[in-house]
MMTF fields as JSON, N, C-alpha, C and O atoms, coordinates in Angstrom:
{
  "mmtfVersion": "1.0.0",
  "mmtfProducer": "UNKNOWN",
  "numBonds": 275,
  "numAtoms": 276,
  "numGroups": 69,
  "numChains": 1,
  "numModels": 1,
  "chainsPerModel": [1],
  "groupsPerChain": [69],
  "chainIdList": ["A"],
  "bondAtomList": [4, 2, 8, 6, 12, 10, 16, 14, 20, 18, 24, 22, 28, 26, 32, 30, 36, 34, 40, 38, 44, 42, 48, 46, 52, 50, 56, 54, 60, 58, 64, 62, 68, 66, 72, 70, 76, 74, 80, 78, 84, 82, 88, 86, 92, 90, 96, 94, 100, 98, 104, 102, 108, 106, 112, 110, 116, 114, 120, 118, 124, 122, 128, 126, 132, 130, 136, 134, 140, 138, 144, 142, 148, 146, 152, 150, 156, 154, 160, 158, 164, 162, 168, 166, 172, 170, 176, 174, 180, 178, 184, 182, 188, 186, 192, 190, 196, 194, 200, 198, 204, 202, 208, 206, 212, 210, 216, 214, 220, 218, 224, 222, 228, 226, 232, 230, 236, 234, 240, 238, 244, 242, 248, 246, 252, 250, 256, 254, 260, 258, 264, 262, 268, 266, 272, 270],
  "bondOrderList": [1, 1, 1, 1, 1, 1, 1, 1, 1, 1, 1, 1, 1, 1, 1, 1, 1, 1, 1, 1, 1, 1, 1, 1, 1, 1, 1, 1, 1, 1, 1, 1, 1, 1, 1, 1, 1, 1, 1, 1, 1, 1, 1, 1, 1, 1, 1, 1, 1, 1, 1, 1, 1, 1, 1, 1, 1, 1, 1, 1, 1, 1, 1, 1, 1, 1, 1, 1],
  "groupList": [{"groupName": "MET", "atomNameList": ["N", "CA", "C", "O"], "elementList": ["N", "C", "C", "O"], "formalChargeList": [0, 0, 0, 0], "bondAtomList": [1, 0, 2, 1, 3, 2], "bondOrderList": [1, 1, 2], "singleLetterCode": "M", "chemCompType": "L-PEPTIDE LINKING"}, {"groupName": "SER", "atomNameList": ["N", "CA", "C", "O"], "elementList": ["N", "C", "C", "O"], "formalChargeList": [0, 0, 0, 0], "bondAtomList": [1, 0, 2, 1, 3, 2], "bondOrderList": [1, 1, 2], "singleLetterCode": "S", "chemCompType": "L-PEPTIDE LINKING"}, {"groupName": "PRO", "atomNameList": ["N", "CA", "C", "O"], "elementList": ["N", "C", "C", "O"], "formalChargeList": [0, 0, 0, 0], "bondAtomList": [1, 0, 2, 1, 3, 2], "bondOrderList": [1, 1, 2], "singleLetterCode": "P", "chemCompType": "L-PEPTIDE LINKING"}, {"groupName": "LYS", "atomNameList": ["N", "CA", "C", "O"], "elementList": ["N", "C", "C", "O"], "formalChargeList": [0, 0, 0, 0], "bondAtomList": [1, 0, 2, 1, 3, 2], "bondOrderList": [1, 1, 2], "singleLetterCode": "K", "chemCompType": "L-PEPTIDE LINKING"}, {"groupName": "LEU", "atomNameList": ["N", "CA", "C", "O"], "elementList": ["N", "C", "C", "O"], "formalChargeList": [0, 0, 0, 0], "bondAtomList": [1, 0, 2, 1, 3, 2], "bondOrderList": [1, 1, 2], "singleLetterCode": "L", "chemCompType": "L-PEPTIDE LINKING"}, {"groupName": "TYR", "atomNameList": ["N", "CA", "C", "O"], "elementList": ["N", "C", "C", "O"], "formalChargeList": [0, 0, 0, 0], "bondAtomList": [1, 0, 2, 1, 3, 2], "bondOrderList": [1, 1, 2], "singleLetterCode": "Y", "chemCompType": "L-PEPTIDE LINKING"}, {"groupName": "THR", "atomNameList": ["N", "CA", "C", "O"], "elementList": ["N", "C", "C", "O"], "formalChargeList": [0, 0, 0, 0], "bondAtomList": [1, 0, 2, 1, 3, 2], "bondOrderList": [1, 1, 2], "singleLetterCode": "T", "chemCompType": "L-PEPTIDE LINKING"}, {"groupName": "ARG", "atomNameList": ["N", "CA", "C", "O"], "elementList": ["N", "C", "C", "O"], "formalChargeList": [0, 0, 0, 0], "bondAtomList": [1, 0, 2, 1, 3, 2], "bondOrderList": [1, 1, 2], "singleLetterCode": "R", "chemCompType": "L-PEPTIDE LINKING"}, {"groupName": "GLU", "atomNameList": ["N", "CA", "C", "O"], "elementList": ["N", "C", "C", "O"], "formalChargeList": [0, 0, 0, 0], "bondAtomList": [1, 0, 2, 1, 3, 2], "bondOrderList": [1, 1, 2], "singleLetterCode": "E", "chemCompType": "L-PEPTIDE LINKING"}, {"groupName": "ALA", "atomNameList": ["N", "CA", "C", "O"], "elementList": ["N", "C", "C", "O"], "formalChargeList": [0, 0, 0, 0], "bondAtomList": [1, 0, 2, 1, 3, 2], "bondOrderList": [1, 1, 2], "singleLetterCode": "A", "chemCompType": "L-PEPTIDE LINKING"}, {"groupName": "GLN", "atomNameList": ["N", "CA", "C", "O"], "elementList": ["N", "C", "C", "O"], "formalChargeList": [0, 0, 0, 0], "bondAtomList": [1, 0, 2, 1, 3, 2], "bondOrderList": [1, 1, 2], "singleLetterCode": "Q", "chemCompType": "L-PEPTIDE LINKING"}, {"groupName": "GLY", "atomNameList": ["N", "CA", "C", "O"], "elementList": ["N", "C", "C", "O"], "formalChargeList": [0, 0, 0, 0], "bondAtomList": [1, 0, 2, 1, 3, 2], "bondOrderList": [1, 1, 2], "singleLetterCode": "G", "chemCompType": "PEPTIDE LINKING"}, {"groupName": "VAL", "atomNameList": ["N", "CA", "C", "O"], "elementList": ["N", "C", "C", "O"], "formalChargeList": [0, 0, 0, 0], "bondAtomList": [1, 0, 2, 1, 3, 2], "bondOrderList": [1, 1, 2], "singleLetterCode": "V", "chemCompType": "L-PEPTIDE LINKING"}, {"groupName": "TRP", "atomNameList": ["N", "CA", "C", "O"], "elementList": ["N", "C", "C", "O"], "formalChargeList": [0, 0, 0, 0], "bondAtomList": [1, 0, 2, 1, 3, 2], "bondOrderList": [1, 1, 2], "singleLetterCode": "W", "chemCompType": "L-PEPTIDE LINKING"}, {"groupName": "ILE", "atomNameList": ["N", "CA", "C", "O"], "elementList": ["N", "C", "C", "O"], "formalChargeList": [0, 0, 0, 0], "bondAtomList": [1, 0, 2, 1, 3, 2], "bondOrderList": [1, 1, 2], "singleLetterCode": "I", "chemCompType": "L-PEPTIDE LINKING"}, {"groupName": "PHE", "atomNameList": ["N", "CA", "C", "O"], "elementList": ["N", "C", "C", "O"], "formalChargeList": [0, 0, 0, 0], "bondAtomList": [1, 0, 2, 1, 3, 2], "bondOrderList": [1, 1, 2], "singleLetterCode": "F", "chemCompType": "L-PEPTIDE LINKING"}, {"groupName": "ASP", "atomNameList": ["N", "CA", "C", "O"], "elementList": ["N", "C", "C", "O"], "formalChargeList": [0, 0, 0, 0], "bondAtomList": [1, 0, 2, 1, 3, 2], "bondOrderList": [1, 1, 2], "singleLetterCode": "D", "chemCompType": "L-PEPTIDE LINKING"}, {"groupName": "HIS", "atomNameList": ["N", "CA", "C", "O"], "elementList": ["N", "C", "C", "O"], "formalChargeList": [0, 0, 0, 0], "bondAtomList": [1, 0, 2, 1, 3, 2], "bondOrderList": [1, 1, 2], "singleLetterCode": "H", "chemCompType": "L-PEPTIDE LINKING"}],
  "groupTypeList": [0, 1, 2, 3, 4, 5, 6, 6, 7, 8, 9, 9, 8, 10, 9, 11, 12, 1, 7, 10, 6, 12, 10, 9, 13, 14, 3, 9, 11, 7, 12, 3, 9, 2, 8, 14, 6, 4, 2, 12, 11, 14, 7, 15, 13, 6, 3, 16, 16, 12, 9, 10, 4, 3, 7, 12, 8, 17, 3, 7, 15, 2, 7, 3, 9, 3, 9, 11, 3],
  "groupIdList": [1, 2, 3, 4, 5, 6, 7, 8, 9, 10, 11, 12, 13, 14, 15, 16, 17, 18, 19, 20, 21, 22, 23, 24, 25, 26, 27, 28, 29, 30, 31, 32, 33, 34, 35, 36, 37, 38, 39, 40, 41, 42, 43, 44, 45, 46, 47, 48, 49, 50, 51, 52, 53, 54, 55, 56, 57, 58, 59, 60, 61, 62, 63, 64, 65, 66, 67, 68, 69],
  "secStructList": [7, 7, 7, 7, 7, 3, 3, 2, 2, 2, 2, 2, 2, 2, 2, 6, 1, 7, 2, 2, 2, 2, 2, 2, 2, 2, 2, 2, 6, 1, 1, 7, 7, 7, 1, 3, 3, 7, 6, 6, 1, 7, 3, 3, 3, 7, 2, 2, 2, 2, 2, 2, 2, 2, 2, 2, 2, 2, 2, 2, 1, 7, 7, 7, 7, 7, 6, 6, 7],
  "xCoordList": [141.363, 141.024, 139.659, 139.335, 138.847, 137.492, 137.487, 138.315, 136.552, 136.519, 136.033, 135.301, 136.436, 136.016, 134.525, 134.034, 133.796, 132.354, 132.075, 132.731, 131.106, 130.749, 129.34, 128.501, 129.051, 127.676, 127.041, 127.73, 125.737, 125.067, 125.591, 125.765, 125.835, 126.372, 127.768, 128.049, 128.628, 129.977, 129.895, 130.622, 129.019, 128.868, 128.391, 128.889, 127.43, 126.917, 128.003, 128.098, 128.815, 129.922, 130.894, 131.358, 131.211, 132.107, 131.535, 132.291, 130.186, 129.539, 129.267, 128.893, 129.449, 129.174, 127.712, 127.294, 126.937, 125.504, 125.169, 126.008, 123.926, 123.507, 122.962, 122.623, 122.893, 122.322, 120.865, 120.395, 120.152, 118.744, 118.613, 117.663, 119.575, 119.538, 119.695, 118.994, 120.626, 120.829, 119.556, 119.143, 118.943, 117.694, 116.57, 115.793, 116.507, 115.518, 115.791, 114.852, 117.068, 117.415, 117.005, 116.528, 117.195, 116.794, 115.276, 114.781, 114.55, 113.073, 112.564, 111.561, 113.246, 112.831, 113.33, 112.951, 114.169, 114.676, 115.86, 116.225, 116.468, 117.641, 118.897, 119.805, 118.963, 120.069, 119.476, 118.432, 120.191, 119.775, 120.294, 121.412, 119.503, 119.984, 121.098, 121.055, 122.078, 123.186, 122.678, 121.694, 123.374, 122.957, 123.201, 122.51, 124.165, 124.462, 123.611, 123.916, 122.563, 121.636, 121.316, 120.953, 121.458, 121.113, 119.607, 118.925, 119.093, 117.652, 117.076, 115.893, 117.872, 117.383, 117.401, 117.053, 117.812, 117.741, 119.056, 119.1, 120.108, 121.425, 122.014, 122.121, 122.398, 122.963, 124.464, 124.963, 125.169, 126.583, 126.902, 126.459, 127.666, 127.946, 129.348, 130.269, 129.536, 130.868, 131.442, 130.756, 132.71, 133.317, 132.545, 132.384, 132.051, 131.262, 129.923, 129.444, 129.318, 128.092, 128.306, 127.474, 129.437, 129.737, 129.992, 129.606, 130.631, 130.855, 129.531, 129.397, 128.525, 127.204, 126.579, 125.939, 126.763, 126.256, 126.933, 126.279, 128.219, 128.98, 128.501, 128.393, 128.217, 127.72, 126.397, 126.171, 125.496, 124.151, 124.368, 123.74, 125.205, 125.452, 126.076, 125.732, 126.976, 127.602, 126.551, 126.608, 125.622, 124.553, 123.65, 123.11, 123.497, 122.626, 123.266, 122.59, 124.556, 125.327, 126.61, 127.672, 126.556, 127.811, 128.703, 128.248, 129.992, 130.94, 131.033, 131.047, 131.096, 131.169, 132.566, 133.559, 132.618, 133.908, 134.654, 134.069, 135.933, 136.735, 136.834, 136.977, 136.762, 136.868, 138.252, 139.26, 138.259, 139.524, 140.046, 141.138, 139.294, 139.766, 138.795, 139.031],
  "yCoordList": [45.75, 46.225, 45.75, 44.579, 46.619, 46.278, 45.482, 45.729, 44.526, 43.792, 44.674, 45.639, 44.345, 45.066, 44.867, 43.739, 45.969, 45.897, 46.362, 47.279, 45.738, 46.096, 46.572, 46.086, 47.53, 47.906, 46.812, 45.898, 46.878, 45.846, 45.86, 44.807, 47.035, 47.115, 46.456, 45.715, 46.723, 46.147, 44.613, 43.862, 44.17, 42.717, 42.038, 40.972, 42.645, 42.087, 42.009, 41.013, 43.044, 43.018, 41.886, 41.195, 41.685, 40.617, 39.251, 38.346, 39.089, 37.828, 37.69, 36.613, 38.758, 38.696, 38.8, 38.283, 39.472, 39.653, 41.132, 41.911, 41.506, 42.876, 43.094, 42.146, 44.347, 44.713, 44.267, 43.809, 44.401, 43.95, 42.478, 42.027, 41.697, 40.22, 39.89, 39.03, 40.587, 40.363, 40.673, 39.915, 41.807, 42.169, 41.133, 40.826, 40.615, 39.574, 38.292, 37.67, 37.892, 36.747, 36.875, 35.914, 38.069, 38.303, 38.173, 37.512, 38.786, 38.752, 37.317, 36.947, 36.499, 35.122, 34.163, 32.992, 34.654, 33.777, 32.933, 31.997, 33.225, 32.447, 32.817, 31.996, 34.054, 34.49, 35.329, 35.968, 35.292, 36.112, 37.537, 37.732, 38.509, 39.882, 39.995, 39.32, 40.819, 40.948, 41.529, 42.267, 41.176, 41.645, 43.111, 43.756, 43.669, 45.112, 45.897, 45.972, 46.473, 47.262, 48.533, 48.501, 49.672, 50.964, 51.149, 50.559, 51.956, 52.191, 52.724, 52.527, 53.365, 53.883, 52.816, 53.098, 51.57, 50.473, 50.161, 49.242, 50.871, 50.559, 49.337, 49.272, 48.365, 47.107, 47.091, 47.584, 46.493, 46.319, 44.83, 44.167, 44.313, 42.922, 42.632, 43.383, 41.54, 41.087, 40.138, 39.741, 39.781, 38.831, 37.52, 36.933, 37.041, 35.794, 35.975, 35.049, 37.18, 37.413, 37.36, 36.828, 37.919, 37.926, 36.48, 36.1, 35.699, 34.275, 33.556, 32.72, 33.886, 33.281, 33.644, 32.802, 34.917, 35.328, 34.518, 34.08, 34.328, 33.616, 32.15, 31.592, 31.537, 30.178, 30.061, 29.109, 31.018, 30.989, 31.193, 30.487, 32.103, 32.32, 31.054, 30.702, 30.399, 29.184, 28.075, 27.331, 27.961, 26.982, 27.295, 26.402, 28.586, 29.008, 28.725, 28.289, 28.963, 28.723, 28.025, 28.644, 26.718, 25.993, 25.96, 25.849, 26.064, 25.993, 24.616, 23.645, 24.505, 23.163, 22.61, 23.334, 21.29, 20.627, 20.676, 20.52, 20.891, 20.994, 19.618, 18.627, 19.538, 18.279, 17.692, 18.398, 16.36, 15.675, 15.662, 15.149, 16.216, 16.226, 15.501, 15.406],
  "zCoordList": [77.294, 75.962, 75.561, 75.756, 75.008, 74.608, 73.294, 72.417, 73.16, 71.877, 70.745, 70.964, 69.562, 68.336, 68.159, 68.208, 67.951, 67.693, 66.285, 65.791, 65.629, 64.243, 64.211, 64.969, 63.336, 63.063, 62.262, 61.81, 62.071, 61.267, 59.833, 59.22, 59.312, 57.933, 57.854, 56.912, 58.831, 58.839, 59.035, 58.384, 59.923, 60.155, 58.893, 58.533, 58.215, 56.986, 55.917, 55.2, 55.805, 54.811, 55.141, 54.235, 56.429, 56.854, 56.466, 56.113, 56.528, 56.194, 54.715, 54.251, 53.97, 52.525, 52.138, 51.102, 52.979, 52.686, 52.898, 53.35, 52.564, 52.744, 54.167, 54.875, 54.548, 55.835, 55.898, 56.939, 54.777, 54.723, 54.947, 55.586, 54.42, 54.616, 56.11, 56.643, 56.772, 58.203, 58.979, 59.856, 58.635, 59.308, 59.069, 59.973, 57.851, 57.525, 58.33, 58.827, 58.462, 59.223, 60.692, 61.296, 61.26, 62.631, 62.749, 63.662, 61.85, 61.882, 61.71, 62.319, 60.883, 60.642, 61.721, 61.74, 62.605, 63.686, 63.255, 63.966, 62.131, 61.661, 62.432, 62.564, 62.947, 63.805, 64.946, 64.813, 66.058, 67.216, 67.022, 66.545, 67.382, 67.355, 68.381, 69.41, 68.129, 69.063, 70.39, 70.426, 71.478, 72.803, 72.98, 73.77, 72.27, 72.4, 71.439, 70.249, 71.937, 71.153, 71.908, 73.084, 71.204, 71.837, 71.802, 70.965, 72.699, 72.746, 71.398, 71.12, 70.605, 69.331, 68.237, 67.09, 68.593, 67.652, 66.96, 66.141, 67.247, 66.644, 67.302, 68.527, 66.493, 67.019, 66.768, 65.756, 67.748, 67.621, 67.74, 68.678, 66.794, 66.673, 67.114, 66.791, 67.859, 68.263, 67.218, 66.276, 67.401, 66.453, 66.405, 65.335, 67.598, 67.658, 66.92, 66.266, 67.031, 66.294, 64.794, 64.059, 64.337, 62.913, 62.452, 61.347, 63.289, 62.94, 62.751, 61.857, 63.613, 63.468, 62.116, 61.486, 61.657, 60.339, 59.233, 58.287, 59.358, 58.336, 58.254, 57.162, 59.414, 59.392, 58.707, 57.961, 58.941, 58.27, 56.789, 56.0, 56.363, 54.966, 54.31, 53.182, 55.021, 54.481, 54.3, 53.321, 55.206, 55.081, 53.912, 53.259, 53.661, 52.547, 51.218, 50.285, 51.109, 49.867, 50.143, 50.079, 50.457, 50.762, 49.506, 48.367, 49.805, 48.693, 48.155, 48.913, 46.853, 46.23, 46.401, 46.335, 46.626, 46.771, 45.436, 44.364, 45.54, 44.308, 43.689, 44.406, 42.385, 41.626, 41.89, 41.931, 42.07, 42.283, 43.688, 43.931, 44.638, 46.001, 46.911, 48.115]
}
């Protein structure tokens, strides 16, 4: 069975950011572009790639610890 692949828009939605943010992160070197890229520039993201996006977003806006814990 083939792994689930996400478009850049779907991967961005999973990470809670915009497609433009993902593209800016790639350009700035904050994340690696996915290995699966069509010659016309369409990128497909794996579950691990999406996890990478989520880690970058979490570093950008870490959740605050709940009071009393």
